[in-house]
C-alpha positions as a printed NumPy array, in Angstrom:
array([[-28.664, -19.376,  45.179],
       [-30.62 , -19.878,  48.251],
       [-27.547, -21.603,  49.677],
       [-25.425, -18.933,  48.563],
       [-27.552, -16.202,  50.268],
       [-27.595, -18.107,  53.337],
       [-23.506, -18.339,  53.361],
       [-22.925, -14.891,  52.737],
       [-25.512, -13.952,  55.553],
       [-23.843, -16.361,  58.247],
       [-20.325, -14.854,  57.133],
       [-21.846, -11.412,  57.684],
       [-23.084, -12.24 ,  60.96 ],
       [-19.982, -13.899,  61.787],
       [-17.854, -10.491,  60.969],
       [-20.17 ,  -8.591,  62.828],
       [-19.983, -10.891,  66.081],
       [-16.055, -10.577,  65.33 ],
       [-15.942,  -6.812,  65.506],
       [-18.439,  -6.443,  68.262],
       [-15.942,  -8.74 ,  70.322],
       [-12.902,  -6.733,  69.321],
       [-14.772,  -3.596,  70.572],
       [-15.957,  -4.877,  73.623],
       [-12.509,  -6.294,  74.696],
       [-10.802,  -2.941,  73.252],
       [-13.328,  -0.689,  75.853],
       [-12.862,  -3.464,  78.695],
       [ -9.116,  -2.961,  78.089],
       [ -9.15 ,   0.914,  78.365],
       [-11.279,   0.412,  81.331],
       [ -8.336,  -1.563,  83.18 ],
       [ -6.045,   1.004,  81.515],
       [ -7.614,   3.935,  83.243],
       [ -8.253,   1.849,  86.35 ],
       [ -4.173,   1.511,  86.879],
       [ -3.535,   4.603,  85.407],
       [ -5.411,   6.624,  87.945],
       [ -5.001,   4.238,  91.025],
       [ -2.074,   6.142,  92.209],
       [ -3.361,   9.461,  92.152],
       [ -6.619,   8.339,  94.246],
       [ -4.53 ,   6.291,  96.706],
       [ -1.486,   9.145,  96.611],
       [ -1.927,  10.362, 100.046],
       [ -2.809,   7.131, 101.727],
       [ -0.073,   5.134, 100.056],
       [  2.771,   7.698, 100.721],
       [  1.892,   8.21 , 104.177],
       [  1.7  ,   4.531, 104.932],
       [  5.4  ,   4.104, 103.489],
       [  6.645,   6.847, 105.844],
       [  6.553,  10.036, 103.619],
       [  6.285,  13.414, 105.538],
       [  3.123,  15.127, 105.158],
       [  5.171,  18.232, 103.63 ],
       [  6.556,  16.005, 101.154],
       [  3.3  ,  14.456,  99.729],
       [  2.782,  16.756,  96.72 ],
       [  6.63 ,  16.933,  95.633],
       [  6.646,  12.959,  96.222],
       [  3.597,  12.509,  94.359],
       [  4.462,  14.621,  90.986],
       [  7.717,  13.176,  90.789],
       [  6.045,   9.466,  91.085],
       [  3.01 ,  10.286,  88.757],
       [  3.834,  13.599,  86.827],
       [  7.658,  12.589,  85.944],
       [  8.394,   8.611,  86.426],
       [  4.937,   7.176,  85.293],
       [  4.285,   9.59 ,  82.412],
       [  8.032,   9.396,  81.303],
       [  7.087,   5.407,  81.226],
       [  4.313,   6.414,  79.028],
       [  6.048,   8.071,  76.65 ],
       [  8.695,   5.524,  76.318],
       [  6.555,   2.667,  76.053],
       [  4.281,   4.628,  73.828],
       [  7.081,   4.939,  71.362],
       [  8.01 ,   1.347,  71.584],
       [  4.529,  -0.228,  71.559],
       [  3.786,   2.029,  68.461],
       [  6.795,   0.632,  66.617],
       [  6.068,  -2.747,  67.066],
       [  2.325,  -2.32 ,  66.766],
       [  3.004,  -1.109,  62.934],
       [  5.853,  -3.818,  62.794],
       [  4.556,  -6.705,  64.563],
       [  0.848,  -6.308,  64.73 ],
       [ -1.915,  -4.62 ,  66.901],
       [ -2.521,  -7.838,  68.455],
       [  0.717,  -8.567,  69.832],
       [  0.945,  -5.177,  71.389],
       [ -2.241,  -5.662,  73.099],
       [ -1.127,  -9.065,  74.793],
       [  2.328,  -7.512,  75.849],
       [  1.554,  -3.992,  77.028],
       [ -1.332,  -5.546,  79.071],
       [  0.824,  -8.353,  80.493],
       [  3.755,  -5.536,  81.774],
       [  1.232,  -3.201,  83.57 ],
       [ -0.308,  -5.95 ,  85.403],
       [  2.486,  -7.724,  86.767],
       [  3.899,  -4.001,  87.788],
       [  0.658,  -3.144,  89.419],
       [  0.726,  -6.869,  91.431],
       [  4.029,  -6.258,  92.442],
       [  3.267,  -2.598,  93.714],
       [  0.663,  -4.136,  96.218],
       [  4.026,  -5.608,  98.008],
       [  6.501,  -2.65 ,  98.23 ],
       [  8.256,  -2.41 , 101.672],
       [ 11.47 ,  -1.589, 103.116],
       [ 13.787,  -4.4  , 102.491],
       [ 15.585,  -5.656, 105.385],
       [ 19.378,  -5.563, 105.556],
       [ 19.923,  -9.048, 105.726],
       [ 18.298, -12.043, 104.095],
       [ 17.1  , -12.987, 100.646],
       [ 15.47 ,  -9.247, 100.602],
       [ 19.062,  -7.619, 101.245],
       [ 19.865,  -7.896,  97.498],
       [ 17.588,  -4.922,  96.682],
       [ 19.84 ,  -2.625,  98.492],
       [ 22.13 ,  -3.586,  95.739],
       [ 20.034,  -2.466,  93.211],
       [ 19.134,   0.806,  94.988],
       [ 15.539,  -0.694,  95.574],
       [ 16.05 ,  -1.143,  99.425],
       [ 13.313,   1.618, 100.543],
       [  9.643,   1.324,  99.718],
       [  9.742,   4.823,  97.89 ],
       [ 12.356,   3.667,  95.4  ],
       [ 10.516,   0.456,  94.539],
       [  7.162,   2.408,  93.97 ],
       [  9.259,   4.678,  91.674],
       [ 10.6  ,   2.162,  89.565],
       [  7.336,   0.146,  89.626],
       [  5.305,   3.442,  88.671],
       [  7.753,   3.626,  85.703],
       [  6.889,   0.279,  84.592],
       [  3.4  ,   0.36 ,  84.771],
       [  3.478,   3.508,  82.668],
       [  5.898,   1.6  ,  80.174],
       [  3.289,  -1.281,  79.98 ],
       [ -0.1  ,   0.795,  79.92 ],
       [  1.372,   2.746,  77.069],
       [  0.322,   0.424,  74.335],
       [ -3.352,  -0.41 ,  75.529],
       [ -5.372,   2.673,  74.074],
       [ -3.139,   3.086,  70.784],
       [ -3.275,  -0.66 ,  69.789],
       [ -7.088,  -0.812,  70.734],
       [ -8.206,   2.216,  68.899],
       [ -5.955,   1.398,  65.468],
       [ -7.329,  -1.961,  65.511],
       [-10.785,  -0.772,  65.887],
       [-10.338,   2.169,  63.321],
       [ -9.316,  -0.508,  60.838],
       [-12.037,  -2.857,  61.667],
       [-14.93 ,  -0.734,  61.784],
       [-16.543,   0.782,  58.535],
       [-15.4  ,   4.217,  58.236],
       [-19.241,   5.46 ,  58.567],
       [-19.528,   3.781,  62.57 ],
       [-16.046,   4.307,  63.25 ],
       [-16.448,   7.252,  65.718],
       [-19.417,   5.51 ,  67.208],
       [-17.154,   2.417,  68.059],
       [-14.28 ,   4.51 ,  69.173],
       [-16.563,   6.59 ,  71.279],
       [-17.973,   3.414,  73.   ],
       [-14.566,   2.373,  74.095],
       [-13.371,   5.809,  75.296],
       [-17.053,   5.961,  77.483],
       [-16.622,   2.631,  78.881],
       [-12.5  ,   3.21 ,  79.76 ],
       [-13.146,   6.288,  81.597],
       [-15.219,   4.781,  83.791],
       [-12.389,   2.743,  85.114],
       [-11.098,   5.532,  86.997],
       [-14.962,   6.01 ,  88.961],
       [-14.639,   2.247,  89.885],
       [-10.973,   2.519,  90.934],
       [-12.093,   5.301,  93.214],
       [-15.19 ,   2.926,  94.609],
       [-12.945,  -0.055,  95.19 ],
       [-10.448,   2.385,  97.216],
       [-13.2  ,   3.485,  99.476],
       [-14.073,  -0.251, 100.506],
       [-10.208,  -2.067, 100.271],
       [ -6.55 ,  -0.669, 101.344],
       [ -4.511,   0.802,  98.734],
       [ -2.324,  -2.196,  98.339],
       [ -5.37 ,  -4.491,  97.768],
       [ -6.523,  -1.868,  95.259],
       [ -3.283,  -2.437,  93.375],
       [ -3.786,  -6.121,  93.31 ],
       [ -7.293,  -5.905,  92.032],
       [ -6.117,  -3.892,  89.152],
       [ -3.152,  -6.307,  88.297],
       [ -5.484,  -9.255,  88.508],
       [ -8.054,  -7.648,  86.504],
       [ -5.545,  -6.899,  83.58 ],
       [ -4.609, -10.552,  83.581],
       [ -8.058, -11.754,  83.308],
       [ -8.278,  -9.704,  80.3  ],
       [ -5.467, -12.011,  78.368],
       [ -7.981, -14.884,  78.205],
       [-10.801, -12.789,  76.307],
       [ -8.506, -11.374,  74.076],
       [ -7.692, -15.2  ,  72.598],
       [-10.419, -14.625,  70.283],
       [ -9.753, -10.933,  68.6  ],
       [ -8.438, -10.705,  65.071],
       [ -5.746,  -9.041,  63.578],
       [ -6.379,  -6.076,  61.301],
       [ -6.679,  -6.862,  57.703],
       [ -5.224,  -3.504,  56.789],
       [ -2.275,  -4.317,  58.803],
       [ -2.144,  -7.971,  57.123],
       [ -2.167,  -6.293,  53.947],
       [  0.665,  -4.009,  54.225],
       [  2.437,  -6.904,  55.985],
       [  1.963,  -9.109,  53.296],
       [  3.058,  -6.378,  50.434],
       [  5.896,  -5.495,  52.45 ],
       [  5.088,  -1.685,  52.994],
       [  7.781,   0.278,  53.345],
       [  8.853,   1.918,  56.514],
       [  6.263,   0.127,  58.884],
       [  6.872,   1.678,  62.278],
       [  9.465,   3.975,  60.99 ],
       [  9.08 ,   6.951,  63.686],
       [ 11.568,   9.213,  61.874],
       [  8.58 ,   9.54 ,  59.216],
       [  6.181,  11.344,  61.909],
       [  9.073,  14.252,  62.142],
       [  9.412,  14.251,  58.457],
       [  8.784,  16.303,  55.982],
       [  7.498,  19.191,  57.829],
       [  3.735,  19.01 ,  56.435],
       [  3.498,  15.463,  58.428],
       [  5.225,  16.655,  61.486],
       [  3.216,  19.65 ,  61.75 ],
       [  0.413,  17.403,  61.855],
       [  1.682,  14.971,  64.418],
       [  2.66 ,  18.018,  66.326],
       [ -0.81 ,  19.449,  66.223],
       [ -2.638,  16.342,  67.054],
       [ -0.774,  16.251,  70.344],
       [ -1.283,  19.857,  71.203],
       [ -5.005,  19.847,  70.751],
       [ -5.348,  17.403,  73.758],
       [ -2.98 ,  18.936,  76.144],
       [ -5.652,  20.615,  77.934],
       [ -7.099,  17.37 ,  78.994],
       [ -3.858,  16.303,  80.762],
       [ -3.387,  19.569,  82.2  ],
       [ -6.705,  19.831,  83.753],
       [ -6.466,  16.123,  85.354],
       [ -2.861,  16.25 ,  86.045],
       [ -2.976,  19.651,  87.641],
       [ -6.165,  21.024,  88.758],
       [ -8.088,  17.725,  89.844],
       [ -5.171,  15.491,  91.144],
       [ -3.659,  18.226,  93.189],
       [ -7.094,  20.062,  94.104],
       [ -6.208,  19.738,  97.876],
       [ -3.321,  22.058,  97.471],
       [ -4.872,  24.331,  94.848],
       [ -8.017,  24.648,  97.179],
       [ -5.993,  25.491, 100.138],
       [ -4.393,  28.275,  98.359],
       [ -8.174,  29.648,  97.139],
       [ -8.745,  30.29 , 100.503],
       [-10.798,  26.671, 101.548],
       [-10.411,  26.047, 105.282],
       [ -8.718,  23.019, 106.522],
       [-11.147,  20.306, 106.654],
       [-13.42 ,  21.455, 104.214],
       [-10.681,  21.105, 101.257],
       [-11.623,  18.879,  98.474],
       [-10.243,  15.131,  98.458],
       [ -8.234,  14.404,  95.24 ],
       [ -9.488,  10.963,  95.032],
       [-13.13 ,  11.871,  95.204],
       [-12.453,  14.937,  92.821],
       [-10.765,  12.544,  90.226],
       [-14.179,  10.17 ,  90.527],
       [-16.474,  13.211,  89.861],
       [-13.969,  14.676,  87.098],
       [-14.28 ,  11.217,  85.412],
       [-17.894,  11.126,  85.688],
       [-17.871,  14.168,  83.711],
       [-15.537,  12.816,  81.259],
       [-17.178,   9.755,  80.38 ],
       [-20.234,  11.775,  79.563],
       [-18.075,  13.956,  77.577],
       [-16.67 ,  11.368,  75.705],
       [-20.123,  10.368,  74.73 ],
       [-21.36 ,  13.481,  73.746],
       [-18.25 ,  14.703,  71.743],
       [-18.366,  11.595,  69.748],
       [-21.834,  11.672,  69.031],
       [-21.67 ,  15.036,  68.128],
       [-18.708,  14.604,  65.805],
       [-20.93 ,  12.213,  63.819],
       [-23.911,  14.306,  63.92 ],
       [-22.082,  17.483,  62.443],
       [-19.716,  15.024,  60.646],
       [-16.869,  16.701,  61.94 ],
       [-14.011,  16.11 ,  64.208],
       [-12.698,  19.526,  64.11 ],
       [-15.575,  21.295,  64.97 ],
       [-16.51 ,  19.016,  67.746],
       [-13.025,  19.682,  69.508],
       [-13.176,  23.608,  69.091],
       [-16.514,  23.224,  70.703],
       [-15.305,  21.585,  73.582],
       [-12.245,  23.463,  73.991],
       [-14.611,  26.318,  74.555],
       [-16.466,  24.328,  77.129],
       [-13.065,  23.687,  78.562],
       [-12.264,  27.494,  78.973],
       [-15.571,  28.093,  80.544],
       [-15.399,  25.175,  83.18 ],
       [-12.031,  26.414,  84.068],
       [-13.56 ,  30.02 ,  84.68 ],
       [-16.041,  28.284,  86.644],
       [-13.413,  26.674,  88.78 ],
       [-11.35 ,  29.564,  89.606],
       [-13.634,  31.875,  90.395],
       [-16.688,  30.045,  92.393],
       [-15.097,  26.72 ,  92.846],
       [-13.822,  27.476,  96.305],
       [-17.204,  28.619,  97.624],
       [-17.942,  25.339,  99.129],
       [-16.962,  21.401,  98.872],
       [-20.393,  20.56 ,  96.696],
       [-19.467,  23.792,  94.48 ],
       [-15.976,  22.583,  94.005],
       [-17.215,  18.99 ,  92.81 ],
       [-19.651,  20.492,  90.657],
       [-16.594,  22.364,  89.117],
       [-14.236,  19.346,  88.534],
       [-17.327,  17.222,  86.944],
       [-17.702,  20.291,  84.323],
       [-14.145,  20.371,  83.813],
       [-14.355,  16.322,  83.147],
       [-17.293,  16.914,  80.739],
       [-15.659,  20.004,  78.838],
       [-12.27 ,  17.639,  78.463],
       [-14.343,  14.715,  77.366],
       [-13.277,  15.174,  73.685],
       [-10.684,  12.292,  74.329],
       [-13.095,  10.288,  72.317],
       [-12.422,  12.677,  69.292],
       [ -8.96 ,  13.067,  69.679],
       [ -8.02 ,   9.206,  69.73 ],
       [-10.121,   8.691,  66.951],
       [ -8.427,  11.703,  65.436],
       [ -5.182,  10.69 ,  65.674],
       [ -5.743,   6.971,  64.079],
       [ -7.674,   8.911,  61.001],
       [ -4.45 ,  11.224,  60.253],
       [ -1.738,   8.62 ,  59.295],
       [ -1.578,   5.611,  56.834],
       [ -1.49 ,   2.123,  57.965],
       [  2.203,   1.735,  57.774],
       [  2.248,   4.735,  60.496],
       [ -0.994,   4.364,  62.111],
       [ -0.328,   2.536,  65.218],
       [  2.73 ,   4.343,  66.065],
       [  0.953,   7.798,  65.672],
       [ -1.846,   6.532,  67.351],
       [ -0.177,   5.256,  70.435],
       [  2.535,   7.652,  70.899],
       [  0.307,  10.673,  70.573],
       [ -1.967,   9.953,  73.737],
       [  1.144,   9.268,  75.495],
       [  2.923,  12.403,  74.373],
       [ -0.14 ,  14.06 ,  75.668],
       [ -0.13 ,  12.421,  79.129],
       [  3.965,  13.206,  79.086],
       [  2.662,  16.921,  79.097],
       [  1.305,  16.651,  82.446],
       [  4.906,  16.636,  83.552],
       [  5.701,  19.916,  81.386],
       [  2.498,  21.139,  83.012],
       [  3.688,  20.339,  86.389],
       [  7.09 ,  21.834,  85.854],
       [  5.702,  25.013,  84.546],
       [  3.002,  25.129,  87.322],
       [  5.447,  24.604,  90.141],
       [  8.001,  27.233,  88.313],
       [  5.256,  29.813,  87.919],
       [  4.623,  29.23 ,  92.074],
       [  8.365,  30.388,  92.349],
       [  7.663,  33.453,  90.257],
       [  4.74 ,  34.502,  92.2  ],
       [  7.076,  34.246,  95.379],
       [  5.55 ,  30.889,  96.687],
       [  2.974,  32.997,  98.399],
       [ -0.067,  31.331,  99.976],
       [ -2.12 ,  32.084,  96.545],
       [  0.496,  30.963,  94.346],
       [ -0.787,  27.495,  93.52 ],
       [ -3.905,  28.558,  91.753],
       [ -2.774,  31.995,  90.602],
       [  0.255,  29.742,  88.609],
       [ -2.448,  27.084,  87.622],
       [ -4.371,  30.051,  85.986],
       [ -1.135,  31.082,  84.112],
       [ -0.428,  27.89 ,  82.535],
       [ -4.429,  27.467,  81.772],
       [ -4.125,  30.437,  79.818],
       [ -1.299,  29.173,  77.589],
       [ -2.404,  25.585,  77.131],
       [ -6.194,  26.229,  75.816],
       [ -5.663,  29.029,  73.124],
       [ -2.572,  26.621,  71.757],
       [ -4.668,  23.704,  71.731],
       [ -7.552,  25.516,  69.824],
       [ -4.751,  26.975,  67.162],
       [ -3.54 ,  23.274,  66.68 ],
       [ -6.998,  22.274,  65.65 ],
       [ -6.772,  25.091,  62.829],
       [ -3.612,  23.132,  61.222],
       [ -5.418,  20.001,  61.14 ],
       [ -7.272,  18.731,  57.885],
       [-10.915,  17.098,  58.723],
       [-10.559,  13.301,  58.548],
       [-14.503,  12.278,  59.263],
       [-15.377,   9.313,  57.158],
       [-11.951,   9.224,  55.553],
       [-11.217,   6.093,  54.125],
       [ -8.133,   4.498,  56.195],
       [ -7.002,   1.769,  53.46 ],
       [ -3.662,   3.944,  52.585],
       [ -0.089,   4.105,  53.483],
       [  1.916,   7.05 ,  54.336],
       [  4.841,   7.873,  51.716]])
């Protein structure tokens, strides 16, 4: 009897350690994910200038590389990795995605105009003779690879951890991961942009060694063994209408996060100038991103803990949506009064938008095991892709406003006034998932 008790205790201890390793690896993986995802935004001005982009082209070129090419890679990658996650397993996606984006970021460190003679001349035949074209292709490939990291990690952890502690585990992952942007900024202060890309890629490859001991989800192995129907059938997310509405609302509820980061923070130099901040006293996008992500890290921790405390994902989302409205109001009204005030407002926006931890947990909890990885991987990347739609509407609103000196910030106000109320309405149509047993499949 004593021997059985000891064996049970040892088995429980082993399971606990195994789950802890999975959570830690998922958190570190998301850390590298965010490091690489935000790195371009931090070094945008420096890197584009160094490859010969004119000053008046920094904004449109940055929007094209980041808000269009990289996020398009994210959404396509999200579909591919999500389907693979439900068909091949969560672990295979973690390995494959990190390998792709690590190699892309290492190559990004070596972009340069290719000579017209010699071995490098072959790049011209593929339209990659110029550094800017190489930059674009590699941003797309990096986005494609980065798309699989978070969804697979959250799905795996959600299925391994008990329903009572699931929210705490995903909150830890999101909080640690968000700090990747802070570290990315600090590293770019001491190394030049090419070295920063190299560091990001090497960190990703180093993670592959840690993932060797990560175990597959038991829920996935069960549906795989039972040959559960329609594993990874992405079309099921759009049929019937009740499930399609659920999926759409999951995406819409988080759009304000990437509008805030993708426009208000990444292009704060342009918006700050339009709000009357004098040249030489305008915010640095890199520093604004760092302070925003400091706020995001704290916000993610607080939103995750709040949802656990009040036993509700939906109510936590609504509370943070209201905080987002308040933070945006501060950004547009007093943010231009001084640099210090602006960075405080950027931090407040980060905190208010720090419901990403609740969002990714909610996305995994909404769908059955046969569609969970597909939903949990595609939804965050659809939200990231909304940065492209946000950029498009932002620039179109500037045109409608006459492209005047104050058009950038006024256009941003218009878009903000649309996306936040829509996000709040979307939460209304989502079922509460706190404490839900995830051992089920979609019909």
